C-alpha positions in Angstrom: 21.9 -12.2 20.7 18.6 -14.0 18.7 16.3 -12.4 17.7 12.8 -12.8 18.1 10.4 -10.8 15.8 6.6 -10.9 16.3 4.5 -11.7 13.0 1.2 -10.4 12.2 -1.6 -12.0 12.1 -4.5 -10.7 11.3 -7.9 -13.0 11.6 -10.1 -13.8 8.6 -12.3 -11.2 9.0 -12.2 -8.5 11.5 -14.2 -8.0 14.6 -14.5 -4.1 14.5 -16.1 -2.5 17.2 -17.4 0.1 15.0 -19.2 -2.4 12.9 -22.1 -4.9 13.4 -23.3 -7.5 11.6 -22.2 -9.3 8.5 -23.6 -10.8 5.2 -24.7 -9.2 1.8 -25.5 -6.1 3.2 -23.6 -3.0 1.5 -22.9 -2.1 4.9 -23.4 -4.2 8.3 -26.9 -3.4 9.6 -27.5 -1.1 12.3 -28.6 -1.8 15.8 -32.0 -0.2 16.2 -33.5 0.4 19.8 -36.5 -1.5 20.4 -37.7 1.7 22.0 -40.6 3.4 19.8 -40.4 6.3 21.7 -38.7 9.8 20.4 -35.3 11.1 21.6 -35.9 11.8 25.4 -34.7 14.9 26.4 -33.9 13.8 29.9 -30.1 14.2 30.9 -29.3 16.6 27.7 -28.8 20.3 27.8 -30.9 22.2 25.6 -28.2 24.8 25.8 -25.2 25.6 23.4 -21.9 24.5 24.7 -20.4 27.3 26.6 -18.1 28.7 23.6 -18.2 32.2 22.9 -18.8 33.4 19.1 -15.9 34.9 17.5 -16.4 37.8 15.3 -16.3 36.3 11.7 -15.4 39.9 10.3 -12.4 40.2 12.7 -9.1 40.8 11.2 -7.7 39.0 13.9 -9.7 36.4 13.3 -7.5 35.5 10.1 -4.4 33.9 10.1 -2.9 35.2 7.1 -4.5 37.1 4.0 -5.4 34.6 1.2 -5.2 31.7 2.9 -7.8 28.7 2.5 -7.6 27.8 5.8 -8.0 31.2 7.5 -11.7 31.4 7.1 -14.4 29.6 9.1 -17.2 27.6 7.6 -19.7 30.1 8.4 -19.8 33.3 10.5 -22.4 31.6 12.5 -20.6 29.8 14.7 -23.2 28.2 17.4 -24.6 25.0 17.5 -28.3 24.5 16.0 -30.5 24.9 18.8 -32.2 21.8 17.4 -29.1 19.8 18.6 -28.9 19.6 22.2 -25.6 19.1 24.1 -23.8 16.3 26.0 -21.4 16.8 28.6 -20.2 13.4 29.1 -18.9 11.0 26.1 -18.6 7.4 27.3 -15.1 7.0 25.7 -12.8 9.0 28.3 -10.1 11.4 27.4 -7.3 9.6 29.1 -4.4 11.5 30.2 -5.2 14.6 28.2 -3.9 17.7 29.6 -6.4 20.2 27.4 -9.5 21.7 29.1 -12.4 19.1 29.1 -15.3 21.2 28.2 -16.4 23.7 25.9 -13.9 26.7 26.3 -10.9 24.3 25.4 -9.5 23.7 22.1 -11.4 20.7 20.2 -9.4 17.6 20.4 -8.9 15.7 17.5 -10.3 12.3 17.0 -9.7 10.8 14.0 -5.7 11.5 13.8 -2.8 8.9 14.1 -2.0 10.2 17.8 -5.1 9.0 19.1 -4.0 5.5 20.5 -1.9 7.7 23.2 -5.1 8.9 24.9 -7.5 5.7 24.2 -7.7 2.4 26.1 -4.7 1.0 27.3 -2.5 4.2 25.8 0.0 1.4 24.6 -0.9 0.7 21.2 1.5 1.9 18.5 1.2 5.6 17.0 2.5 5.7 13.2 4.5 9.3 12.1 6.0 7.5 9.0 8.8 6.2 8.7 8.6 5.3 12.6 6.4 4.3 14.8 6.3 5.1 18.4 4.6 3.3 21.5 4.4 3.6 25.1 6.0 0.4 26.4 4.3 0.1 29.3 6.7 -2.8 30.7 5.7 -5.1 27.8 7.8 -6.9 25.3 11.3 -8.4 25.6 12.7 -4.9 26.9 10.5 -4.8 30.1 10.8 -0.9 29.7 8.2 1.7 30.8 9.9 4.5 28.0 8.7 5.2 24.7 9.6 2.6 22.1 10.8 3.4 18.5 10.3 1.2 15.8 10.8 0.9 12.2 10.3 -2.0 10.0 11.9 -2.5 6.6 10.1 -3.7 3.7 12.1 -7.1 3.7 10.8 -7.5 7.2 6.9 -7.4 6.1 5.1 -10.3 6.7 2.2 -11.4 3.9 -0.7 -13.4 4.4 -2.2 -16.5 2.1 -3.1 -15.8 -1.7 -6.6 -14.3 -2.0 -9.3 -17.0 -2.4 -11.1 -15.0 -4.8 -8.5 -16.0 -7.2 -6.3 -12.9 -8.1 -3.1 -14.8 -7.1 -2.3 -12.0 -4.8 -1.6 -12.1 -1.0 -4.8 -11.2 0.9 -2.9 -9.0 3.4 0.3 -8.0 4.4 1.5 -6.1 7.5 4.6 -5.1 9.6 5.4 -6.2 12.9 4.6 -4.6 15.8 6.0 -4.1 19.4 9.6 -4.3 18.2 10.9 -1.5 20.3 14.1 -1.2 18.3 15.3 1.7 20.5 13.2 2.4 24.0 13.9 6.0 25.1 13.1 5.8 29.2 14.2 7.6 32.3 15.3 5.6 35.6 12.3 6.9 37.5 10.1 5.8 34.9 11.7 2.1 35.5 11.4 2.4 39.2 8.1 3.6 39.4 6.4 1.2 37.6 7.0 -1.1 40.6 4.3 1.2 42.8 1.9 1.3 39.6 2.5 5.3 39.5 3.4 5.6 35.8 1.6 7.5 33.6 1.2 8.7 29.9 -0.2 12.4 29.6 -0.7 14.3 26.3 -0.9 17.9 25.4 -0.6 20.4 22.2 -3.1 17.5 20.7 -3.2 19.0 17.1 -3.8 17.8 13.8 -0.4 16.6 12.9 1.5 16.5 16.2 0.9 16.0 20.0 3.2 16.0 23.1 3.8 13.2 25.1 4.6 13.1 28.7 5.7 10.3 30.6 5.1 10.9 34.5 5.9 9.1 37.6 5.1 10.4 41.2 3.7 13.0 39.8 6.6 14.5 37.9 7.3 14.7 34.3 10.4 12.3 33.3 10.4 12.4 29.9 8.8 14.7 27.0 8.6 13.5 23.7 7.1 16.0 20.9 5.9 13.8 18.0 5.1 15.3 14.6 3.9 13.1 11.5 7.1 12.6 9.3 9.6 13.6 11.8 13.2 12.5 10.6 14.3 12.2 14.3 12.4 11.3 17.1 13.3 13.1 20.4 12.9 13.0 23.9 13.4 15.9 26.5 15.2 15.2 29.6 15.3 17.5 33.0 17.4 16.5 35.6 16.6 13.2 35.3 18.8 9.7 34.0 18.2 8.5 31.1 17.7 5.0 30.2 18.2 3.6 26.7 16.7 0.0 26.2 15.8 -2.4 23.3 13.6 -4.9 22.3 15.7 -6.3 19.2 19.2 -5.8 21.4 22.4 -4.6 19.9 25.5 -6.1 18.9 27.4 -2.9 19.9 27.3 0.5 21.1 29.8 3.1 20.2 30.6 6.6 21.0 31.5 8.6 17.9 35.1 10.4 17.8 35.2 14.1 17.5 33.0 16.8 17.8 29.4 16.4 16.1 28.3 20.1 17.2 29.0 21.6 20.3 27.2 20.0 23.5 26.5 17.0 21.2 27.2 13.6 21.8 26.7 11.0 19.2 26.3 7.0 20.1 26.3 4.2 17.0 24.2 1.6 18.3 24.3 -1.4 15.4 21.5 -4.1 16.3 21.2 -7.5 16.2 19.1 -7.7 12.9 21.8 -5.8 11.2 20.3 -2.2 11.4 21.8 1.1 12.7 20.5 3.7 14.6 22.3 6.8 15.6 21.5 8.6 19.0 22.5 12.2 19.7 22.4 13.5 23.2 22.5 17.4 23.5 23.0 18.0 27.5 23.1 21.1 29.5 21.1 24.2 29.6 20.3 24.8 25.7 21.0 28.4 26.4 24.3 27.3 27.8 25.3 25.1 24.7 24.7 27.8 22.4 27.6 29.7 24.4 29.8 27.0 23.5 29.9 25.3 27.3 30.5 21.8 27.5 27.7 19.4 28.1 27.2 15.5 27.1 25.9 12.5 28.0 27.6 9.4 29.2 26.3 6.0 28.9 27.4 2.7 30.6 26.2 -0.3 28.7 25.1 -3.0 30.7 24.4 -6.1 28.4 23.1 -6.2 24.9 19.8 -4.2 25.5 20.0 -2.0 28.3 22.5 1.2 28.6 22.1 3.8 31.7 23.4 7.7 31.8 26.3 7.5 34.6 24.6 10.8 35.9 21.5 13.4 36.0 21.0 15.0 32.6 19.3 17.9 31.2 18.6 18.3 27.3 17.6 16.4 24.8 18.0 12.4 23.1 17.4 11.9 19.7 17.4 8.7 17.5 17.2 8.1 13.8 17.7 4.8 11.6 20.2 5.0 9.2 19.0 3.5 5.8 20.7 0.4 4.4 21.2 -2.3 7.3 19.1 -5.2 6.5 18.6 -3.6 3.1 22.5 -2.8 2.4 24.0 0.4 2.4 22.4 2.8 -0.1 22.0 5.8 1.4 24.2 5.1 4.8 26.9 7.7 4.5 24.2 10.5 3.0 21.8 10.2 6.1 24.6 9.9 8.8 25.6 13.3 7.3 22.0 14.9 7.6 21.4 13.6 10.8 25.0 14.9 11.8 23.8 18.6 10.6 20.1 18.2 11.9 20.7 17.2 15.4 20.0 19.3 18.4 16.7 20.6 16.5 13.4 19.0 16.4 10.0 19.7 14.8 7.1 20.2 17.6 4.0 21.2 15.0 3.2 21.7 11.7 1.1 25.1 10.7 -1.2 24.4 7.1 -1.7 27.3 5.1 -2.8 27.3 1.6 -4.1 29.1 -1.8 -5.4 28.6 -5.1 -4.2 30.7 -7.7 -6.1 29.9 -11.2 -6.1 26.2 -11.9 -3.5 25.3 -9.1 -3.8 24.9 -6.0 -1.1 24.7 -3.2 -1.1 23.6 0.5 2.2 24.3 2.7 3.3 22.3 5.6 5.3 25.2 7.7 7.2 23.1 10.7 7.5 24.5 14.0 11.0 23.6 15.7 12.4 24.1 18.8 15.9 23.3 20.0 20.1 23.7 20.1 19.8 26.4 16.8 17.3 28.0 14.5 19.7 27.9 12.0 19.7 23.9 11.9 17.3 22.5 9.2 15.3 19.7 10.2 15.3 16.7 8.4 11.3 15.5 7.6 10.6 12.4 5.7 7.8 13.0 2.3 5.4 10.2 1.6 5.2 9.3 -2.2 2.2 11.3 -3.1 4.2 14.4 -1.4 7.2 13.7 -3.6 4.9 13.6 -7.0 3.6 16.9 -6.0 6.3 19.3 -4.8 7.0 22.7 -5.9 10.4 23.3 -7.7 11.5 24.8 -4.5 10.7 21.8 -2.4 11.8 19.3 -4.8 15.0 20.9 -4.8 15.8 20.0 -0.9 14.9 16.4 -1.6 17.7 14.0 -0.8 17.2 10.9 -2.6 19.4 8.7 -1.2 17.9 8.9 1.8 15.0 6.7 2.7 13.0 4.7 4.8 10.2 2.2 4.0 7.1 3.2 5.5 4.6 0.4 6.6 1.6 0.9 4.0 2.7 4.0 2.0 6.0 3.2 0.0 8.9 4.5 0.6 9.8 7.6 2.2 12.3 10.2 1.2 14.5 12.9 3.6 13.6 16.5 2.8 15.8 19.1 4.3 14.0 22.3 5.2 11.4 23.7 7.4 8.7 23.8 4.7 7.0 22.1 1.9 4.8 23.2 -0.7 2.8 20.7 -2.6 0.9 21.7 -6.0 -2.2 20.4 -7.5 -4.3 21.1 -10.7 -7.5 21.8 -9.3 -9.3 23.0 -13.0 -11.2 19.5 -13.3 -13.1 19.6 -9.6 -13.8 23.3 -10.3 -15.2 22.0 -13.7 -17.9 19.8 -11.7 -21.3 20.2 -11.1 -24.5 18.2 -10.4 -25.0 15.9 -13.2 -22.5 13.2 -14.9 -19.1 14.5 -15.5 -16.0 12.8 -17.5 -12.2 14.2 -17.6 -12.7 14.7 -21.5 -16.3 16.5 -21.7 -16.9 17.8 -18.7 -20.3 18.1 -17.3 -23.1 16.5 -19.5 -26.6 17.4 -19.4 -27.6 16.5 -23.1 -29.0 12.8 -24.1 -31.5 11.5 -26.7 -35.2 11.7 -26.6 -35.5 7.9 -26.7 -33.2 7.7 -23.4 -35.2 10.4 -21.7 -38.4 9.0 -22.4 -37.5 5.6 -21.1 -35.7 7.2 -17.9 -38.8 9.2 -17.3 -40.7 6.1 -16.9 -38.2 4.7 -14.8 -38.2 8.1 -12.9 -41.9 8.2 -12.4 -41.8 5.2 -10.2 -38.7 5.6 -8.2 -39.4 9.2 -7.6 -43.2 9.3 -7.1 -44.1 5.5 -6.3 -47.8 5.2 -5.7 -48.7 7.6 -3.5 -46.9 10.7 -5.2 -43.6 10.6 -3.2 -44.8 9.4 0.5 -42.3 6.6 -0.2 -39.4 9.1 0.0 -40.6 9.7 3.5 -40.6 5.9 4.3 -37.4 5.2 2.8 -35.4 8.0 4.7 -37.1 7.5 7.9 -33.9 5.3 9.2 -32.2 4.7 12.8 -29.1 5.2 11.2 -27.3 8.4 9.9 -25.6 6.4 6.9 -28.6 5.1 6.1 -30.8 7.8 6.1 -28.1 9.8 4.5 -27.8 7.4 1.8 -31.4 7.3 1.4 -31.8 11.3 0.7 -28.8 11.5 -1.4 -30.4 8.6 -3.7 -33.7 10.9 -4.0 -31.5 13.8 -4.3 -29.7 12.5 -7.5 -33.0 11.3 -8.8 -34.0 14.7 -8.9 -31.2 16.6 -10.4 -31.3 13.6 -13.4 -34.7 14.8 -13.6 -34.4 18.2 -13.1 -31.1 19.1 -15.1 -30.8 16.2 -17.5 -34.4 15.1 -18.4 -36.0 18.7 -18.2 -39.2 17.5 -16.6 -39.6 20.4 -13.9 -42.9 19.6 -12.8 -42.0 15.6 -11.8 -39.1 17.4 -10.0 -41.1 19.5 -8.2 -43.4 17.1 -6.8 -40.0 15.1 -5.4 -38.6 18.1 -4.4 -41.3 19.2 -2.2 -41.2 15.6 -0.4 -37.3 15.3 -0.2 -37.7 18.7 1.9 -39.8 17.1 4.0 -37.9 14.3 4.5 -34.8 16.5 5.2 -36.8 18.5 7.5 -37.1 15.4 9.7 -33.1 15.4 9.9 -32.4 19.0 10.2 -34.9 19.4 13.1 -33.5 16.7 14.5 -36.8 14.5 14.8 -34.9 11.2 13.4 -35.3 8.0 15.4 -31.7 8.5 17.0 -31.2 12.6 17.0 -28.2 14.3 17.1 -26.3 15.7 20.0 -23.2 18.2 20.4 -20.6 16.4 22.7 -18.8 18.6 24.9 -16.1 16.0 25.8 -14.6 15.5 22.2 -16.4 18.9 20.3 -18.5 17.3 17.9 -22.1 16.4 16.4 -22.4 12.7 17.0 -25.2 10.2 17.2 -27.5 9.7 20.5 -27.9 6.0 19.5 -24.8 4.7 21.7 -25.7 6.8 24.6 -29.7 5.8 24.2 -29.1 1.8 23.8 -25.3 1.2 25.2 -23.9 -0.3 22.3 -20.7 1.2 21.0 -20.9 0.1 17.7 -24.5 1.2 16.7 -24.6 3.1 13.5 -21.0 2.1 12.8 -20.0 3.9 15.7 -21.0 7.5 14.7 -21.0 8.3 18.5 -17.8 7.4 18.7 -17.1 9.3 15.7 -16.3 6.5 13.3 -17.0 7.3 9.5 -18.6 10.8 10.1 -17.4 12.1 6.7 -19.1 9.1 5.0 -22.6 9.3 7.0 -22.6 13.6 6.7 -21.2 13.5 3.4 -24.7 12.2 1.9 -26.7 14.8 3.9 -24.1 17.5 2.9 -24.9 16.4 -0.8 -28.6 16.1 -0.3 -28.3 19.6 1.1 -26.3 21.0 -2.1 -28.9 19.6 -4.1 -31.5 21.2 -2.2 -30.0 24.5 -2.8 -29.2 24.0 -6.2 -32.8 23.5 -7.1 -34.3 26.1 -4.6 -31.7 28.9 -3.4 -34.1 30.3 -1.2 -34.0 27.2 0.7 -30.5 27.8 1.7 -31.7 31.0 2.4 -33.4 29.9 5.3 -31.2 30.1 8.5 -32.1 26.9 9.8 -31.4 24.9 6.6 -28.1 26.5 6.1 -27.0 26.2 10.0 -27.9 22.7 10.0 -25.5 21.5 7.0 -22.9 24.4 7.7 -22.7 22.0 11.4 -22.4 18.9 9.6 -20.0 20.4 7.6 -18.3 22.1 10.7 -17.9 19.0 11.8 -15.9 16.7 9.1 -14.1 19.8 7.3 -14.0 22.7 10.2 -10.7 24.6 8.4 -9.2 26.1 12.1 -10.5 25.0 15.2 -8.7 28.4 16.8 -11.3 30.3 14.4 -14.2 27.6 15.0 -13.4 26.1 18.5 -16.5 24.1 18.4 -15.0 21.5 16.0 -11.4 20.2 15.8 -9.7 21.1 12.2 -10.7 18.4 9.7 -11.7 15.7 12.2 -11.1 12.9 8.9 -8.9 14.3 6.6 -5.1 13.7 7.2 -3.4 16.5 5.3 -0.2 14.3 5.5 -1.6 11.1 4.4 -3.7 13.2 1.7 -6.8 10.9 2.6 -9.2 10.4 5.7 -9.2 8.1 8.6 -12.6 6.4 9.2 -11.8 5.2 12.8 -12.9 7.1 15.4 -12.5 6.6 19.5 -11.3 2.8 19.3 -7.7 1.9 20.3 -6.2 0.0 17.6 -3.1 -2.1 17.3 -2.6 -1.5 13.7 -3.8 2.3 14.1 -6.3 4.4 12.2 -8.1 2.8 9.2 -10.3 3.5 6.3 -12.2 0.9 4.0 -14.5 2.7 1.4 -11.8 5.2 -0.6 -14.8 6.2 -2.7 -17.2 7.1 0.2 -14.0 9.4 1.4 -13.9 11.1 -2.2 -17.8 11.5 -2.3 -17.7 13.6 1.1 -15.1 15.9 -0.3 -17.2 16.4 -3.8 -20.2 16.9 -1.7 -18.4 19.7 0.2 -17.6 21.3 -3.4 -20.9 20.9 -4.7 -22.5 22.5 -1.2 -20.0 25.6 -1.6 -21.2 25.9 -5.1 -24.7 26.3 -4.3 -24.1 28.7 -1.5 -21.5 30.4 -3.0 -18.9 29.7 -0.4 -15.8 30.5 -1.9 -12.9 29.7 0.8 -15.0 26.5 1.2 -15.2 26.0 -2.6 -11.6 26.2 -3.4 -10.5 24.8 -0.5 -12.5 21.5 -1.5 -11.2 21.4 -4.9 -7.8 21.2 -3.6 -8.9 18.3 -1.0 -10.3 16.3 -4.4 -7.1 16.7 -6.1 -4.9 15.8 -3.3 -7.4 12.5 -2.8 -7.3 11.5 -6.3 -3.5 11.6 -6.2 -3.4 10.0 -3.0 -6.0 7.1 -3.7 -4.1 6.2 -6.9 -1.2 5.9 -4.8 -2.1 3.7 -1.5 -5.6 2.2 -2.6 -6.0 2.2 -6.0 -3.9 -0.3 -8.2 -3.2 -0.3 -11.8 -0.7 -0.5 -14.5 -0.9 3.0 -15.4 -1.1 4.2 -11.3 1.6 5.0 -9.0 0.3 2.8 -6.6 2.0 0.1 -9.0 5.5 1.1 -8.0 4.5 2.2 -4.4 2.6 -1.0 -3.0 4.2 -4.6 -2.6 4.1 -6.4 -6.2 2.4 -9.7 -3.9 -0.5 -7.2 -3.3 -1.3 -5.1 -5.8 -3.0 -7.9 -8.0 -5.7 -7.2 -5.5 -6.6 -4.0 -7.4 -8.0 -2.0 -4.5 -6.5 -1.9 -0.9 -10.0 -3.3 1.0 -9.1 -1.6 4.4 -6.2 0.1 4.9 -4.4 0.5 7.9 -1.4 2.4 9.2 0.3 -0.8 9.7 -1.4 -3.1 7.1 -3.7 -3.2 4.4 -6.1 -6.3 4.1 -8.5 -7.3 1.3 -11.3 -7.7 2.9 -14.0 -5.9 4.3 -15.5 -5.2 8.0 -18.8 -7.1 6.8 -17.3 -9.8 4.5 -15.1 -11.1 1.8 -16.8 -12.1 -1.4 -15.1 -9.9 -4.3 -18.2 -7.7 -5.1 -18.4 -6.6 -1.2 -14.5 -5.8 -1.3 -14.3 -4.0 -4.5 -17.5 -2.5 -4.6 -17.0 -0.6 -1.4 -14.4 1.5 -3.4 -16.7 2.1 -6.0 -19.7 3.5 -4.3 -21.6 5.9 -4.6 -21.1 6.5 -8.2 -21.2 10.2 -8.8 -19.8 13.1 -11.0 -16.3 13.1 -9.5 -16.0 9.4 -9.8 -14.0 9.2 -12.9 -11.4 12.1 -11.6 -10.8 9.4 -8.9 -11.4 6.1 -10.9 -9.4 6.4 -14.0 -11.0 4.3 -16.9 -7.6 2.1 -17.2 -7.8 1.4 -13.6 -11.5 0.3 -14.0 -10.7 -1.7 -17.3 -8.0 -3.7 -15.3 -10.3 -4.1 -12.0 -13.1 -5.5 -14.2 -11.3 -7.8 -16.5 -9.5 -9.3 -13.5 -12.7 -9.9 -11.6 -15.8 -9.4 -13.0 -15.4 -10.3 -17.2 -16.8 -13.0 -18.5 -20.3 -12.9 -16.7 -18.9 -13.1 -13.2 -20.3 -9.9 -12.2 -24.1 -11.0 -13.1 -23.1 -13.6 -9.8 -23.4 -10.5 -7.2 -25.7 -10.5 -4.8 -28.4 -8.0 -4.4 -27.3 -4.1 -4.9 -23.9 -5.0 -5.4 -24.9 -5.9 -9.2 -26.1 -2.4 -9.8 -22.6 -1.0 -8.1 -20.7 -3.2 -10.7 -22.5 -2.1 -13.6 -22.7 1.5 -12.7 -19.0 1.3 -12.5 -18.5 -0.5 -15.6 -20.7 2.1 -17.5 -17.5 4.3 -16.8 -15.7 2.1 -19.7 -18.7 0.8 -21.4 -21.9 3.0 -20.9 -23.5 1.7 -23.7 -22.8 -2.0 -22.7 -24.1 -1.1 -19.0 -27.2 0.5 -20.5 -27.9 -2.8 -22.0 -27.8 -4.8 -19.0 -29.9 -1.7 -16.9 -32.8 -2.3 -19.5 -32.5 -5.7 -20.1 -31.7 -4.8 -24.1 -34.0 -1.7 -24.5 -32.4 0.5 -27.4 -31.7 4.0 -27.1 -30.2 6.4 -30.1 -27.3 8.4 -30.4 -27.5 11.7 -28.7 -28.2 13.9 -31.9 -25.1 16.6 -32.7 -22.6 15.3 -30.6 -24.0 17.3 -27.6 -22.4 16.2 -24.7 -22.7 19.8 -23.2 -19.5 21.2 -21.3 -20.6 23.2 -18.3 -18.2 24.7 -15.8 -20.3 25.9 -13.0 -17.8 26.5 -11.0 -15.4 28.3 -13.1 -16.7 29.9 -16.2 -12.7 31.5 -16.4 -10.8 28.9 -15.0 -9.5 31.5 -12.2 -10.6 29.4 -9.2 -13.7 31.4 -8.4 -17.0 30.1 -8.4 -19.3 30.9 -11.6 -22.5 32.9 -11.4 -24.6 30.4 -12.9 -24.8 28.2 -10.0 -28.5 28.4 -9.7 -28.8 26.6 -13.4 -31.3 24.0 -13.4 -33.5 25.8 -10.6 -36.5 24.5 -9.3 -39.2 26.8 -7.7 -39.0 27.2 -4.1 -42.3 25.6 -2.3 -43.3 28.8 -0.8 -42.8 31.1 -3.4 -45.3 32.3 -5.6 -43.2 33.6 -8.2 -41.8 31.7 -11.2 -38.2 30.9 -11.5 -36.2 30.3 -14.9 -34.3 26.9 -15.2 -31.8 26.0 -17.9 -31.9 23.2 -20.0 -30.2 22.6 -23.1 -31.3 22.1 -27.1 -30.0 19.3 -28.1 -27.5 19.8 -31.0 -26.6 23.0 -29.2 -24.5 24.1 -26.1 -26.4 27.1 -25.7 -28.7 26.6 -22.4 -32.4 27.8 -23.2 -34.5 29.3 -20.3 -37.3 27.2 -19.5 -40.0 28.9 -17.0 -40.7 26.5 -13.9 -44.2 26.7 -12.4 -44.9 26.9 -8.7 -45.8 23.7 -7.1 -49.4 23.7 -6.3 -50.2 23.0 -2.2 -46.8 23.9 -1.1 -46.5 23.3 1.9 -46.3 25.5 5.1 -43.7 25.0 8.0 -46.6 23.6 10.2 -47.3 21.5 7.6 -43.8 20.2 7.1 -43.6 19.5 11.0 -47.2 17.7 10.8 -46.2 15.4 8.1 -42.6 14.4 9.9 -44.8 13.7 12.7 -47.1 11.5 10.8 -44.2 9.5 9.0 -42.5 9.1 12.2 -45.7 7.5 13.8 -46.1 5.2 11.1 -42.9 3.9 10.9 -40.8 4.1 14.0 -38.2 1.9 14.8 -38.3 0.1 11.3 -35.6 0.0 8.9 -38.5 0.3 6.2 -38.7 -1.2 2.8 -35.5 -1.8 0.9 -34.7 1.6 -0.3 -34.8 0.6 -4.0 -38.2 -1.5 -4.0 -40.3 0.9 -5.6 -42.1 -1.0 -8.6 -40.1 -0.2 -11.8 -40.8 -0.8 -15.7 -40.6 -4.6 -16.2 -36.8 -5.2 -18.0 -36.6 -6.7 -21.2 -35.4 -10.2 -21.6 -33.6 -11.2 -18.3 -32.9 -7.6 -17.2 -32.4 -5.3 -14.3 -34.9 -6.1 -11.4 -35.1 -3.5 -8.4 -33.5 -6.5 -6.2 -30.0 -5.4 -8.0 -30.1 -1.7 -7.1 -28.3 -0.8 -4.1 -30.6 0.9 -1.5 -28.3 4.1 -1.5 -28.7 4.1 -5.5 -31.5 4.2 -8.0 -32.1 2.8 -11.5 -32.7 6.4 -12.8 -29.3 7.5 -11.9 -27.7 4.4 -13.5 -29.4 5.2 -16.7 -28.9 8.9 -16.6 -25.1 7.8 -15.8 -24.8 5.6 -18.9 -26.6 7.6 -21.1 -24.9 10.8 -20.5 -21.3 8.6 -20.9 -22.0 6.8 -23.5 -24.1 9.8 -25.5 -27.0 7.8 -25.8 
């Protein structure tokens, strides 16, 4: 039988439903409402969702002592009163059997299995190394069952060479819709004639889901689906199994001998040279355990259909042997493994973890059912798992049994029901708010001349011409993304001014205004207020409800990019709490930021049922998925790896500033996992693991661009200029940057794309992003670009102060010095000591911070917000970095070269700290 393999044909630029606009913006321009009226309350309930609070201190609310995932973010499990509830989300929950509203288990929105309950429900789901798809009568098989596919690396499709000159392929991907083996049932094949076939799901969890194919109201086939599963299992109850193939087979043979009691084995040799094994465990499981006979007899009808000769109750499992189109390596070992594991299948994953000193651990406890609890599971591990396995887990790896994945290299088989991975968390725990390097830690000391230059810039950027009113205008955005970036920009300026420059008076003036600007959002008075969506359990922008546009604000209403958007708010809240601890002691401020943390990083939906566990972060893949409630033929995707790591850094800083021990340890572990994962799959250099994981035809691009589950495309959703593609993996530049983007990688990327003056051709704010990134390898050179040649003396005494605000003793706990650099509360009358450092010394000295004159009351804050809203309603406002700056010497940097979410103050502080200037 001739095999026709579909090809991947991605469009030159993606028309993502979550993205609007193109061109030179760092992100597409959001669509704002034509109306200038405040967000109407009509149609929105003002009551919190009907979920009962759980007792935070109840011992029953913890899964196990010492488990990182056993403590909710906050003891307050309510939704802030300022955020109204919305019962009906525009994206329907197709086929989900779990409760639709409030009291049910929160449904994950950004996980691998979402295509099963979105849109047509027939796009593929990737478990790695396999992909699954509801065949739905499509393709050459015409089947209505569950299609199982696998693509070898040799079957990948590569795009044309990148037009930007790297010589690498612009994209690569794997064919979709292959349907190597389709597990179906006679009732499904007949039921499609009456249109009575449905796909239903239940037990929708972070790493697993249970799929049911229903005809005439009866479940004909049920499949437990788990990330990394070594065999795909279909469960039948008094049904007639039908096996089909979109590839076709050369032969189907029944194995001789007994594999296990009650198990029948078939070998399917496919037209493309691959071999699949099919195991059928028939009869009642309890009967099989007693040694009673069972079995499945298949009648082969042509080269792509086989039908059971009678009714069958039991399980059918399929697995692909390594080799086939790639040779015979590992074939015999794999068959032995599958023979031993058949009859048992994974049903879910329980996640646990701990931090002990400088070592963080996380464990996948695989749940299983089937023939025998004595049979160990065969699961497949990705490269970043393999590199971090504990010694015990590493001993269970069978290196000869491996299968290619679509975008994550080669997966290897692991025999066992539990994996434990280990990470060094000491570096994240040494981070604070000021610039940081792996060698020096946090750096607060720069030279007096650098301070004076930066101070002049900061006065203009922070205070402007009207003592800070620009902060209110610039942060008044119709977008949670741009609003968050603007707030974070000023938060970083405050860190530089207070913690590095020691200009506490200037910092307080800016702090007063930033509190007001933040209150606009925390009191939900922004242009598109937030609502709590009861359908999918999350806090979303009201923009799509108001405008009817699913893509407004990059699809926030549909759960796109929440970790990007809310990460900036969480970081800003962390800075406010760092500079003024009394701000975070306000119940409303604490509840607002914690609610955003809960939306993106809830450790357990069973403990905090308002939100799914870890909405965006995928503990199997080791990074987040930005793609929300939109069906996608290539699976979930993420563009900005740097904003992914930023959101975890923000969580770390919020935990540090509010003394949240569990969140602090969890975030340190997450950031360590992210660093490993991103350097394995997103960032390509000769020193990174990615050089041996991703295809050699692609790694010359240096960054992924957009990484989907099924393909990687070196492009962005908003354009294909090199500064866009590389830069979206740089911004924002924050203390954690060098932990993820090592200097060797930055150097190779710079030389490949931006050396020799190429960076100077970058448009708009991208130029600042490129040179801010360049500062990690040449801070003095970047300083000269930013200043137009202004000199700064080398900091005396070699005093790059190393502070470890996260752990003074390296024992994995939050240190007692988290108030370092505190700026006095606006409403307090007592002065508070802040910490600065004397040049040439690593000993902090106490500096009294006077009270801010004219501190605002709550009523004054609200009145200021109303006036700002009335003045700037419905406008994007001035470009975020357009405040007047000192004129650069020579042909230096102008404000047009600074990204709206960044500042020259921070870039200069970054350069001075990293370069010892």
